[in-house]
TIVO-2410 file (N, C-alpha, C; in nm, 3 decimals):
# residues 143
REC num residu      c1      c2      c3 atome chaine
REC   1      M  10.532  11.209  12.353     N      A
REC   1      M  10.544  11.258  12.218    CA      A
REC   1      M  10.427  11.353  12.190     C      A
REC   2      T  10.454  11.465  12.131     N      A
REC   2      T  10.351  11.564  12.104    CA      A
REC   2      T  10.272  11.525  11.979     C      A
REC   3      R  10.154  11.582  11.966     N      A
REC   3      R  10.070  11.558  11.850    CA      A
REC   3      R  10.143  11.594  11.721     C      A
REC   4      D  10.212  11.709  11.721     N      A
REC   4      D  10.283  11.751  11.600    CA      A
REC   4      D  10.399  11.659  11.567     C      A
REC   5      A  10.462  11.601  11.669     N      A
REC   5      A  10.571  11.508  11.644    CA      A
REC   5      A  10.521  11.382  11.573     C      A
REC   6      L  10.396  11.346  11.598     N      A
REC   6      L  10.340  11.230  11.530    CA      A
REC   6      L  10.325  11.253  11.380     C      A
REC   7      R  10.314  11.377  11.339     N      A
REC   7      R  10.295  11.409  11.197    CA      A
REC   7      R  10.426  11.408  11.118     C      A
REC   8      V  10.538  11.426  11.186     N      A
REC   8      V  10.667  11.433  11.118    CA      A
REC   8      V  10.691  11.303  11.043     C      A
REC   9      G  10.718  11.313  10.915     N      A
REC   9      G  10.746  11.196  10.834    CA      A
REC   9      G  10.623  11.120  10.788     C      A
REC  10      R  10.504  11.166  10.823     N      A
REC  10      R  10.382  11.096  10.781    CA      A
REC  10      R  10.365  11.116  10.631     C      A
REC  11      F  10.345  11.006  10.562     N      A
REC  11      F  10.332  11.008  10.417    CA      A
REC  11      F  10.212  10.925  10.378     C      A
REC  12      S  10.129  10.976  10.291     N      A
REC  12      S  10.010  10.903  10.244    CA      A
REC  12      S  10.033  10.859  10.101     C      A
REC  13      Q  10.027  10.729  10.079     N      A
REC  13      Q  10.047  10.675   9.946    CA      A
REC  13      Q   9.913  10.634   9.887     C      A
REC  14      A   9.879  10.689   9.772     N      A
REC  14      A   9.755  10.651   9.705    CA      A
REC  14      A   9.757  10.500   9.682     C      A
REC  15      G   9.648  10.435   9.718     N      A
REC  15      G   9.640  10.290   9.706    CA      A
REC  15      G   9.702  10.216   9.823     C      A
REC  16      G   9.766  10.289   9.914     N      A
REC  16      G   9.829  10.227  10.030    CA      A
REC  16      G   9.725  10.179  10.130     C      A
REC  17      I   9.761  10.078  10.206     N      A
REC  17      I   9.671  10.023  10.307    CA      A
REC  17      I   9.723  10.063  10.444     C      A
REC  18      Y   9.632  10.117  10.526     N      A
REC  18      Y   9.669  10.172  10.656    CA      A
REC  18      Y   9.576  10.117  10.765     C      A
REC  19      L   9.635  10.087  10.878     N      A
REC  19      L   9.560  10.056  10.999    CA      A
REC  19      L   9.559  10.184  11.081     C      A
REC  20      V   9.441  10.240  11.101     N      A
REC  20      V   9.425  10.368  11.170    CA      A
REC  20      V   9.353  10.343  11.302     C      A
REC  21      T   9.402  10.407  11.406     N      A
REC  21      T   9.334  10.404  11.536    CA      A
REC  21      T   9.318  10.548  11.582     C      A
REC  22      T   9.197  10.582  11.624     N      A
REC  22      T   9.172  10.715  11.679    CA      A
REC  22      T   9.076  10.701  11.796     C      A
REC  23      A   9.095  10.785  11.895     N      A
REC  23      A   9.017  10.776  12.019    CA      A
REC  23      A   8.925  10.897  12.035     C      A
REC  24      T   8.824  10.878  12.117     N      A
REC  24      T   8.732  10.987  12.146    CA      A
REC  24      T   8.801  11.087  12.239     C      A
REC  25      A   8.751  11.208  12.239     N      A
REC  25      A   8.803  11.313  12.328    CA      A
REC  25      A   8.785  11.267  12.472     C      A
REC  26      G   8.893  11.268  12.547     N      A
REC  26      G   8.888  11.227  12.686    CA      A
REC  26      G   8.863  11.079  12.706     C      A
REC  27      R   8.870  11.003  12.597     N      A
REC  27      R   8.841  10.859  12.598    CA      A
REC  27      R   8.704  10.828  12.657     C      A
REC  28      L   8.611  10.923  12.638     N      A
REC  28      L   8.474  10.902  12.686    CA      A
REC  28      L   8.403  10.799  12.598     C      A
REC  29      P   8.324  10.710  12.655     N      A
REC  29      P   8.258  10.604  12.578    CA      A
REC  29      P   8.132  10.653  12.505     C      A
REC  30      V   8.149  10.752  12.420     N      A
REC  30      V   8.034  10.812  12.353    CA      A
REC  30      V   7.964  10.716  12.257     C      A
REC  31      F   8.036  10.615  12.208     N      A
REC  31      F   7.975  10.522  12.113    CA      A
REC  31      F   7.907  10.404  12.181     C      A
REC  32      A   7.895  10.411  12.313     N      A
REC  32      A   7.807  10.319  12.384    CA      A
REC  32      A   7.662  10.356  12.350     C      A
REC  33      D   7.642  10.480  12.306     N      A
REC  33      D   7.512  10.527  12.257    CA      A
REC  33      D   7.496  10.476  12.114     C      A
REC  34      F   7.400  10.385  12.092     N      A
REC  34      F   7.382  10.320  11.963    CA      A
REC  34      F   7.362  10.421  11.850     C      A
REC  35      G   7.277  10.521  11.871     N      A
REC  35      G   7.250  10.620  11.767    CA      A
REC  35      G   7.373  10.698  11.728     C      A
REC  36      C   7.452  10.736  11.824     N      A
REC  36      C   7.576  10.810  11.796    CA      A
REC  36      C   7.673  10.721  11.718     C      A
REC  37      A   7.683  10.596  11.757     N      A
REC  37      A   7.772  10.503  11.688    CA      A
REC  37      A   7.730  10.485  11.542     C      A
REC  38      R   7.602  10.469  11.517     N      A
REC  38      R   7.556  10.447  11.380    CA      A
REC  38      R   7.575  10.572  11.294     C      A
REC  39      M   7.565  10.690  11.354     N      A
REC  39      M   7.590  10.813  11.280    CA      A
REC  39      M   7.736  10.816  11.233     C      A
REC  40      V   7.827  10.774  11.319     N      A
REC  40      V   7.969  10.771  11.282    CA      A
REC  40      V   7.992  10.668  11.171     C      A
REC  41      V   7.927  10.555  11.181     N      A
REC  41      V   7.938  10.453  11.077    CA      A
REC  41      V   7.890  10.509  10.943     C      A
REC  42      R   7.782  10.585  10.943     N      A
REC  42      R   7.734  10.648  10.819    CA      A
REC  42      R   7.840  10.741  10.760     C      A
REC  43      E   7.908  10.816  10.843     N      A
REC  43      E   8.013  10.906  10.794    CA      A
REC  43      E   8.130  10.827  10.735     C      A
REC  44      M   8.163  10.715  10.797     N      A
REC  44      M   8.269  10.629  10.742    CA      A
REC  44      M   8.229  10.579  10.603     C      A
REC  45      R   8.105  10.538  10.591     N      A
REC  45      R   8.056  10.485  10.463    CA      A
REC  45      R   8.050  10.594  10.356     C      A
REC  46      C   8.022  10.717  10.396     N      A
REC  46      C   8.021  10.828  10.299    CA      A
REC  46      C   8.158  10.844  10.232     C      A
REC  47      L   8.264  10.835  10.311     N      A
REC  47      L   8.398  10.846  10.253    CA      A
REC  47      L   8.422  10.735  10.151     C      A
REC  48      A   8.376  10.615  10.182     N      A
REC  48      A   8.394  10.504  10.089    CA      A
REC  48      A   8.310  10.524   9.963     C      A
REC  49      I   8.188  10.569   9.979     N      A
REC  49      I   8.101  10.592   9.863    CA      A
REC  49      I   8.159  10.698   9.772     C      A
REC  50      Q   8.220  10.801   9.830     N      A
REC  50      Q   8.281  10.908   9.752    CA      A
REC  50      Q   8.407  10.861   9.679     C      A
REC  51      G   8.458  10.743   9.714     N      A
REC  51      G   8.577  10.691   9.648    CA      A
REC  51      G   8.707  10.737   9.710     C      A
REC  52      D   8.698  10.805   9.824     N      A
REC  52      D   8.819  10.854   9.889    CA      A
REC  52      D   8.900  10.740   9.951     C      A
REC  53      L   8.832  10.630   9.982     N      A
REC  53      L   8.899  10.516  10.044    CA      A
REC  53      L   8.815  10.392  10.022     C      A
REC  54      T   8.879  10.278  10.043     N      A
REC  54      T   8.809  10.151  10.050    CA      A
REC  54      T   8.821  10.104  10.193     C      A
REC  55      S   8.708  10.079  10.255     N      A
REC  55      S   8.706  10.034  10.393    CA      A
REC  55      S   8.718   9.882  10.393     C      A
REC  56      L   8.829   9.830  10.445     N      A
REC  56      L   8.854   9.686  10.444    CA      A
REC  56      L   8.799   9.619  10.570     C      A
REC  57      A   8.821   9.680  10.685     N      A
REC  57      A   8.769   9.627  10.811    CA      A
REC  57      A   8.768   9.740  10.912     C      A
REC  58      W   8.672   9.734  11.004     N      A
REC  58      W   8.667   9.836  11.109    CA      A
REC  58      W   8.587   9.785  11.227     C      A
REC  59      V   8.616   9.844  11.342     N      A
REC  59      V   8.534   9.823  11.461    CA      A
REC  59      V   8.528   9.956  11.535     C      A
REC  60      L   8.408   9.996  11.570     N      A
REC  60      L   8.387  10.118  11.647    CA      A
REC  60      L   8.359  10.076  11.790     C      A
REC  61      M   8.458  10.094  11.876     N      A
REC  61      M   8.448  10.059  12.017    CA      A
REC  61      M   8.384  10.177  12.091     C      A
REC  62      P   8.345  10.159  12.217     N      A
REC  62      P   8.280  10.271  12.288    CA      A
REC  62      P   8.364  10.399  12.292     C      A
REC  63      D   8.498  10.387  12.293     N      A
REC  63      D   8.580  10.507  12.304    CA      A
REC  63      D   8.691  10.518  12.200     C      A
REC  64      H   8.688  10.435  12.097     N      A
REC  64      H   8.788  10.446  11.991    CA      A
REC  64      H   8.745  10.371  11.866     C      A
REC  65      L   8.817  10.396  11.760     N      A
REC  65      L   8.791  10.335  11.630    CA      A
REC  65      L   8.919  10.272  11.577     C      A
REC  66      H   8.909  10.147  11.531     N      A
REC  66      H   9.016  10.083  11.454    CA      A
REC  66      H   8.961  10.069  11.312     C      A
REC  67      W   9.038  10.112  11.214     N      A
REC  67      W   8.989  10.114  11.076    CA      A
REC  67      W   9.101  10.075  10.982     C      A
REC  68      L   9.080   9.971  10.905     N      A
REC  68      L   9.176   9.926  10.804    CA      A
REC  68      L   9.125   9.976  10.670     C      A
REC  69      I   9.200  10.064  10.608     N      A
REC  69      I   9.154  10.128  10.485    CA      A
REC  69      I   9.260  10.121  10.377     C      A
REC  70      Q   9.213  10.130  10.254     N      A
REC  70      Q   9.300  10.149  10.140    CA      A
REC  70      Q   9.268  10.286  10.083     C      A
REC  71      L   9.368  10.371  10.076     N      A
REC  71      L   9.345  10.508  10.028    CA      A
REC  71      L   9.311  10.509   9.880     C      A
REC  72      G   9.220  10.598   9.846     N      A
REC  72      G   9.191  10.625   9.707    CA      A
REC  72      G   9.297  10.720   9.652     C      A
REC  73      H   9.272  10.775   9.538     N      A
REC  73      H   9.368  10.868   9.477    CA      A
REC  73      H   9.324  11.011   9.505     C      A
REC  74      G   9.418  11.094   9.541     N      A
REC  74      G   9.390  11.235   9.554    CA      A
REC  74      G   9.374  11.289   9.695     C      A
REC  75      A   9.363  11.205   9.794     N      A
REC  75      A   9.346  11.257   9.930    CA      A
REC  75      A   9.451  11.195  10.022     C      A
REC  76      S   9.500  11.276  10.113     N      A
REC  76      S   9.595  11.225  10.211    CA      A
REC  76      S   9.521  11.161  10.327     C      A
REC  77      L   9.589  11.073  10.396     N      A
REC  77      L   9.529  11.009  10.513    CA      A
REC  77      L   9.489  11.114  10.616     C      A
REC  78      S   9.575  11.210  10.640     N      A
REC  78      S   9.544  11.316  10.738    CA      A
REC  78      S   9.421  11.395  10.697     C      A
REC  79      A   9.410  11.430  10.569     N      A
REC  79      A   9.294  11.506  10.522    CA      A
REC  79      A   9.165  11.425  10.535     C      A
REC  80      L   9.171  11.297  10.503     N      A
REC  80      L   9.052  11.214  10.516    CA      A
REC  80      L   9.007  11.201  10.660     C      A
REC  81      L   9.102  11.178  10.750     N      A
REC  81      L   9.065  11.165  10.892    CA      A
REC  81      L   9.014  11.297  10.948     C      A
REC  82      R   9.072  11.406  10.906     N      A
REC  82      R   9.025  11.537  10.951    CA      A
REC  82      R   8.881  11.561  10.903     C      A
REC  83      A   8.854  11.528  10.778     N      A
REC  83      A   8.718  11.545  10.724    CA      A
REC  83      A   8.619  11.453  10.796     C      A
REC  84      F   8.656  11.329  10.815     N      A
REC  84      F   8.569  11.234  10.884    CA      A
REC  84      F   8.540  11.279  11.026     C      A
REC  85      K   8.643  11.317  11.099     N      A
REC  85      K   8.624  11.359  11.238    CA      A
REC  85      K   8.540  11.486  11.246     C      A
REC  86      G   8.565  11.580  11.157     N      A
REC  86      G   8.490  11.705  11.158    CA      A
REC  86      G   8.343  11.683  11.127     C      A
REC  87      R   8.315  11.605  11.023     N      A
REC  87      R   8.175  11.581  10.985    CA      A
REC  87      R   8.100  11.504  11.091     C      A
REC  88      S   8.165  11.403  11.149     N      A
REC  88      S   8.095  11.324  11.251    CA      A
REC  88      S   8.072  11.407  11.377     C      A
REC  89      A   8.166  11.493  11.412     N      A
REC  89      A   8.148  11.579  11.530    CA      A
REC  89      A   8.035  11.680  11.506     C      A
REC  90      R   8.030  11.738  11.386     N      A
REC  90      R   7.923  11.833  11.356    CA      A
REC  90      R   7.786  11.767  11.364     C      A
REC  91      R   7.776  11.644  11.321     N      A
REC  91      R   7.647  11.573  11.325    CA      A
REC  91      R   7.599  11.552  11.468     C      A
REC  92      T   7.691  11.533  11.561     N      A
REC  92      T   7.650  11.512  11.700    CA      A
REC  92      T   7.640  11.643  11.776     C      A
REC  93      G   7.700  11.750  11.721     N      A
REC  93      G   7.695  11.879  11.787    CA      A
REC  93      G   7.787  11.891  11.908     C      A
REC  94      R   7.887  11.805  11.915     N      A
REC  94      R   7.982  11.812  12.026    CA      A
REC  94      R   8.116  11.756  11.981     C      A
REC  95      P   8.222  11.793  12.052     N      A
REC  95      P   8.353  11.735  12.018    CA      A
REC  95      P   8.350  11.583  12.041     C      A
REC  96      L   8.397  11.508  11.944     N      A
REC  96      L   8.398  11.363  11.956    CA      A
REC  96      L   8.537  11.304  11.972     C      A
REC  97      W   8.632  11.360  11.900     N      A
REC  97      W   8.760  11.294  11.879    CA      A
REC  97      W   8.879  11.367  11.937     C      A
REC  98      Q   8.978  11.291  11.975     N      A
REC  98      Q   9.110  11.349  12.001    CA      A
REC  98      Q   9.163  11.398  11.867     C      A
REC  99      R   9.249  11.497  11.871     N      A
REC  99      R   9.299  11.553  11.746    CA      A
REC  99      R   9.391  11.457  11.671     C      A
REC 100      A   9.472  11.385  11.742     N      A
REC 100      A   9.570  11.298  11.679    CA      A
REC 100      A   9.508  11.163  11.644     C      A
REC 101      F   9.581  11.086  11.565     N      A
REC 101      F   9.546  10.947  11.537    CA      A
REC 101      F   9.675  10.872  11.515     C      A
REC 102      H   9.668  10.741  11.528     N      A
REC 102      H   9.783  10.656  11.504    CA      A
REC 102      H   9.759  10.580  11.375     C      A
REC 103      D   9.861  10.570  11.292     N      A
REC 103      D   9.845  10.491  11.170    CA      A
REC 103      D   9.968  10.405  11.148     C      A
REC 104      R   9.945  10.295  11.083     N      A
REC 104      R  10.054  10.205  11.045    CA      A
REC 104      R  10.028  10.159  10.903     C      A
REC 105      A  10.125  10.182  10.816     N      A
REC 105      A  10.113  10.137  10.678    CA      A
REC 105      A  10.141   9.987  10.673     C      A
REC 106      L  10.054   9.915  10.605     N      A
REC 106      L  10.075   9.772  10.584    CA      A
REC 106      L  10.133   9.756  10.444     C      A
REC 107      R  10.255   9.711  10.439     N      A
REC 107      R  10.325   9.707  10.310    CA      A
REC 107      R  10.329   9.568  10.248     C      A
REC 108      R  10.300   9.467  10.328     N      A
REC 108      R  10.304   9.330  10.275    CA      A
REC 108      R  10.163   9.271  10.279     C      A
REC 109      E  10.132   9.196  10.176     N      A
REC 109      E  10.000   9.132  10.165    CA      A
REC 109      E   9.969   9.044  10.286     C      A
REC 110      D  10.070   8.978  10.340     N      A
REC 110      D  10.046   8.886  10.451    CA      A
REC 110      D  10.019   8.957  10.584     C      A
REC 111      E  10.024   9.090  10.586     N      A
REC 111      E   9.991   9.166  10.707    CA      A
REC 111      E   9.843   9.204  10.714     C      A
REC 112      I   9.774   9.199  10.602     N      A
REC 112      I   9.639   9.254  10.594    CA      A
REC 112      I   9.537   9.171  10.673     C      A
REC 113      L   9.529   9.042  10.648     N      A
REC 113      L   9.430   8.960  10.718    CA      A
REC 113      L   9.455   8.954  10.869     C      A
REC 114      P   9.579   8.938  10.916     N      A
REC 114      P   9.600   8.943  11.061    CA      A
REC 114      P   9.557   9.076  11.123     C      A
REC 115      A   9.579   9.186  11.052     N      A
REC 115      A   9.535   9.317  11.102    CA      A
REC 115      A   9.383   9.322  11.109     C      A
REC 116      A   9.316   9.270  11.007     N      A
REC 116      A   9.169   9.268  11.006    CA      A
REC 116      A   9.117   9.181  11.120     C      A
REC 117      R   9.178   9.067  11.143     N      A
REC 117      R   9.134   8.979  11.254    CA      A
REC 117      R   9.153   9.048  11.388     C      A
REC 118      Y   9.265   9.118  11.404     N      A
REC 118      Y   9.290   9.193  11.527    CA      A
REC 118      Y   9.179   9.296  11.550     C      A
REC 119      I   9.144   9.368  11.446     N      A
REC 119      I   9.040   9.471  11.455    CA      A
REC 119      I   8.907   9.410  11.496     C      A
REC 120      I   8.866   9.308  11.424     N      A
REC 120      I   8.735   9.249  11.444    CA      A
REC 120      I   8.722   9.184  11.582     C      A
REC 121      A   8.831   9.130  11.634     N      A
REC 121      A   8.826   9.061  11.764    CA      A
REC 121      A   8.831   9.157  11.882     C      A
REC 122      N   8.847   9.285  11.858     N      A
REC 122      N   8.861   9.383  11.965    CA      A
REC 122      N   8.749   9.379  12.068     C      A
REC 123      P   8.622   9.373  12.030     N      A
REC 123      P   8.514   9.369  12.131    CA      A
REC 123      P   8.519   9.244  12.219     C      A
REC 124      V   8.565   9.133  12.163     N      A
REC 124      V   8.577   9.010  12.242    CA      A
REC 124      V   8.690   9.025  12.342     C      A
REC 125      R   8.806   9.073  12.297     N      A
REC 125      R   8.921   9.094  12.388    CA      A
REC 125      R   8.887   9.193  12.498     C      A
REC 126      A   8.803   9.293  12.468     N      A
REC 126      A   8.765   9.393  12.567    CA      A
REC 126      A   8.657   9.342  12.662     C      A
REC 127      G   8.604   9.223  12.636     N      A
REC 127      G   8.502   9.166  12.723    CA      A
REC 127      G   8.363   9.223  12.701     C      A
REC 128      L   8.341   9.289  12.587     N      A
REC 128      L   8.210   9.348  12.559    CA      A
REC 128      L   8.109   9.243  12.511     C      A
REC 129      V   8.160   9.141  12.443     N      A
REC 129      V   8.076   9.033  12.392    CA      A
REC 129      V   8.154   8.901  12.399     C      A
REC 130      Q   8.081   8.791  12.387     N      A
REC 130      Q   8.144   8.658  12.384    CA      A
REC 130      Q   8.186   8.619  12.242     C      A
REC 131      K   8.105   8.663  12.143     N      A
REC 131      K   8.131   8.631  12.003    CA      A
REC 131      K   8.130   8.760  11.922     C      A
REC 132      V   8.216   8.764  11.821     N      A
REC 132      V   8.226   8.883  11.736    CA      A
REC 132      V   8.091   8.921  11.679     C      A
REC 133      G   8.013   8.824  11.634     N      A
REC 133      G   7.884   8.852  11.572    CA      A
REC 133      G   7.783   8.919  11.663     C      A
REC 134      D   7.809   8.916  11.794     N      A
REC 134      D   7.718   8.980  11.889    CA      A
REC 134      D   7.742   9.130  11.902     C      A
REC 135      Y   7.854   9.179  11.847     N      A
REC 135      Y   7.885   9.321  11.859    CA      A
REC 135      Y   7.829   9.393  11.736     C      A
REC 136      P   7.757   9.504  11.752     N      A
REC 136      P   7.687   9.563  11.639    CA      A
REC 136      P   7.770   9.656  11.548     C      A
REC 137      H   7.886   9.701  11.593     N      A
REC 137      H   7.954   9.808  11.518    CA      A
REC 137      H   8.087   9.761  11.459     C      A
REC 138      W   8.080   9.678  11.359     N      A
REC 138      W   8.200   9.633  11.288    CA      A
REC 138      W   8.162   9.584  11.149     C      A
REC 139      D   8.261   9.572  11.065     N      A
REC 139      D   8.240   9.517  10.931    CA      A
REC 139      D   8.375   9.482  10.872     C      A
REC 140      A   8.372   9.396  10.772     N      A
REC 140      A   8.492   9.359  10.697    CA      A
REC 140      A   8.451   9.317  10.556     C      A
REC 141      V   8.533   9.347  10.458     N      A
REC 141      V   8.498   9.317  10.320    CA      A
REC 141      V   8.500   9.167  10.290     C      A
REC 142      W   8.561   9.088  10.376     N      A
REC 142      W   8.573   8.946  10.351    CA      A
REC 142      W   8.448   8.869  10.390     C      A
REC 143      L   8.348   8.936  10.444     N      A
REC 143      L   8.226   8.867  10.486    CA      A
REC 143      L   8.115   8.883  10.385     C      A
***
Protein backbone atom coordinates (compact mmCIF):
# COMPACT_ATOMS: atom_id res chain seq x y z
CA UNK A 1 0.00 0.00 0.00
CA UNK A 2 1.39 3.40 -0.92
CA UNK A 3 1.75 6.30 1.50
CA UNK A 4 -0.94 8.26 -0.35
CA UNK A 5 -3.32 5.31 -0.20
CA UNK A 6 -3.05 5.42 3.58
CA UNK A 7 -4.47 8.95 3.54
CA UNK A 8 -7.60 8.07 1.57
CA UNK A 9 -10.59 8.29 3.88
CA UNK A 10 -8.54 9.60 6.83
CA UNK A 11 -10.76 11.79 8.97
CA UNK A 12 -9.80 13.71 12.10
CA UNK A 13 -12.55 14.26 14.63
CA UNK A 14 -12.06 17.00 17.20
CA UNK A 15 -12.09 15.34 20.61
CA UNK A 16 -11.50 11.95 19.00
CA UNK A 17 -9.06 9.49 20.53
CA UNK A 18 -6.41 7.99 18.26
CA UNK A 19 -3.69 5.41 18.63
CA UNK A 20 -0.85 6.64 16.41
CA UNK A 21 2.27 4.73 15.44
CA UNK A 22 5.11 6.26 13.47
CA UNK A 23 8.58 4.94 12.74
CA UNK A 24 11.97 6.51 12.26
CA UNK A 25 13.42 6.89 8.77
CA UNK A 26 14.92 3.57 7.80
CA UNK A 27 13.81 2.19 11.18
CA UNK A 28 17.14 3.39 12.57
CA UNK A 29 17.28 3.27 16.40
CA UNK A 30 17.93 7.00 16.77
CA UNK A 31 16.10 7.18 20.10
CA UNK A 32 18.59 4.82 21.71
CA UNK A 33 20.40 8.16 22.14
CA UNK A 34 18.93 9.51 25.40
CA UNK A 35 19.33 13.19 24.46
CA UNK A 36 17.62 12.73 21.11
CA UNK A 37 14.77 10.84 22.75
CA UNK A 38 14.20 13.54 25.37
CA UNK A 39 14.18 16.24 22.70
CA UNK A 40 11.36 14.39 20.93
CA UNK A 41 9.48 14.05 24.22
CA UNK A 42 9.75 17.83 24.68
CA UNK A 43 8.19 18.36 21.25
CA UNK A 44 5.35 16.00 22.14
CA UNK A 45 4.73 17.96 25.33
CA UNK A 46 4.74 21.26 23.42
CA UNK A 47 1.76 20.10 21.36
CA UNK A 48 -0.09 19.22 24.55
CA UNK A 49 0.77 22.53 26.22
CA UNK A 50 -0.50 24.40 23.16
CA UNK A 51 -3.83 22.59 23.55
CA UNK A 52 -3.62 20.87 20.18
CA UNK A 53 -4.00 17.48 21.83
CA UNK A 54 -4.19 15.65 25.12
CA UNK A 55 -1.50 13.04 25.46
CA UNK A 56 -3.07 10.00 27.16
CA UNK A 57 -0.22 7.48 26.89
CA UNK A 58 2.95 7.11 24.86
CA UNK A 59 6.16 5.17 24.54
CA UNK A 60 9.14 6.25 22.48
CA UNK A 61 10.96 3.11 21.38
CA UNK A 62 14.43 3.20 19.79
CA UNK A 63 12.94 3.23 16.27
CA UNK A 64 9.27 4.14 16.62
CA UNK A 65 6.63 5.96 18.65
CA UNK A 66 3.26 4.73 19.92
CA UNK A 67 1.08 7.62 21.06
CA UNK A 68 -2.49 7.59 22.38
CA UNK A 69 -3.91 11.07 21.98
CA UNK A 70 -7.16 12.95 22.14
CA UNK A 71 -7.35 15.66 19.50
CA UNK A 72 -8.04 19.21 20.49
CA UNK A 73 -10.22 21.48 18.41
CA UNK A 74 -9.00 23.03 15.20
CA UNK A 75 -6.19 20.76 14.05
CA UNK A 76 -6.25 17.59 12.01
CA UNK A 77 -4.33 14.52 13.05
CA UNK A 78 -2.24 14.72 9.88
CA UNK A 79 -1.38 18.39 10.48
CA UNK A 80 -0.38 17.71 14.08
CA UNK A 81 1.85 14.78 13.16
CA UNK A 82 3.42 16.75 10.32
CA UNK A 83 4.18 19.65 12.69
CA UNK A 84 5.55 17.34 15.38
CA UNK A 85 7.76 15.41 12.96
CA UNK A 86 9.03 18.58 11.29
CA UNK A 87 9.88 20.36 14.54
CA UNK A 88 11.57 17.34 16.09
CA UNK A 89 13.61 16.71 12.92
CA UNK A 90 14.71 20.36 12.77
CA UNK A 91 15.88 20.19 16.39
CA UNK A 92 18.15 17.25 15.62
CA UNK A 93 19.27 18.63 12.26
CA UNK A 94 18.59 15.38 10.42
CA UNK A 95 15.67 13.42 9.01
CA UNK A 96 14.05 11.45 11.82
CA UNK A 97 10.77 10.05 10.63
CA UNK A 98 9.17 8.06 7.87
CA UNK A 99 6.64 10.23 6.10
CA UNK A 100 3.63 8.03 6.80
CA UNK A 101 2.05 7.04 10.09
CA UNK A 102 -0.58 4.54 11.13
CA UNK A 103 -3.59 5.60 13.16
CA UNK A 104 -6.59 3.88 14.62
CA UNK A 105 -9.56 5.76 16.02
CA UNK A 106 -10.78 4.41 19.34
CA UNK A 107 -14.51 4.85 19.36
CA UNK A 108 -15.49 2.95 22.50
CA UNK A 109 -14.49 3.81 26.04
CA UNK A 110 -13.55 0.20 26.76
CA UNK A 111 -10.83 0.33 24.07
CA UNK A 112 -8.81 3.11 25.69
CA UNK A 113 -7.19 1.39 28.69
CA UNK A 114 -6.24 -1.78 26.77
CA UNK A 115 -4.60 0.43 24.12
CA UNK A 116 -2.71 2.33 26.81
CA UNK A 117 -1.54 -0.93 28.42
CA UNK A 118 -0.38 -2.20 25.03
CA UNK A 119 1.62 1.00 24.49
CA UNK A 120 3.23 1.04 27.92
CA UNK A 121 4.19 -2.65 27.82
CA UNK A 122 6.01 -2.27 24.49
CA UNK A 123 9.56 -2.04 25.96
CA UNK A 124 8.97 -5.19 28.01
CA UNK A 125 7.64 -7.14 25.01
CA UNK A 126 10.64 -5.95 22.97
CA UNK A 127 13.00 -7.26 25.66
CA UNK A 128 14.49 -3.83 26.40
CA UNK A 129 13.61 -3.98 30.10
CA UNK A 130 12.17 -6.43 32.63
CA UNK A 131 9.73 -3.91 34.16
CA UNK A 132 7.92 -0.99 32.57
CA UNK A 133 9.25 1.40 35.22
CA UNK A 134 12.81 0.67 34.12
CA UNK A 135 12.22 2.20 30.67
CA UNK A 136 12.81 5.97 30.61
CA UNK A 137 10.69 7.13 27.65
CA UNK A 138 7.00 6.64 28.41
CA UNK A 139 4.11 8.24 30.25
CA UNK A 140 0.39 7.85 30.84
CA UNK A 141 -2.19 10.16 32.36
CA UNK A 142 -3.42 7.44 34.71
CA UNK A 143 -0.23 7.51 36.78
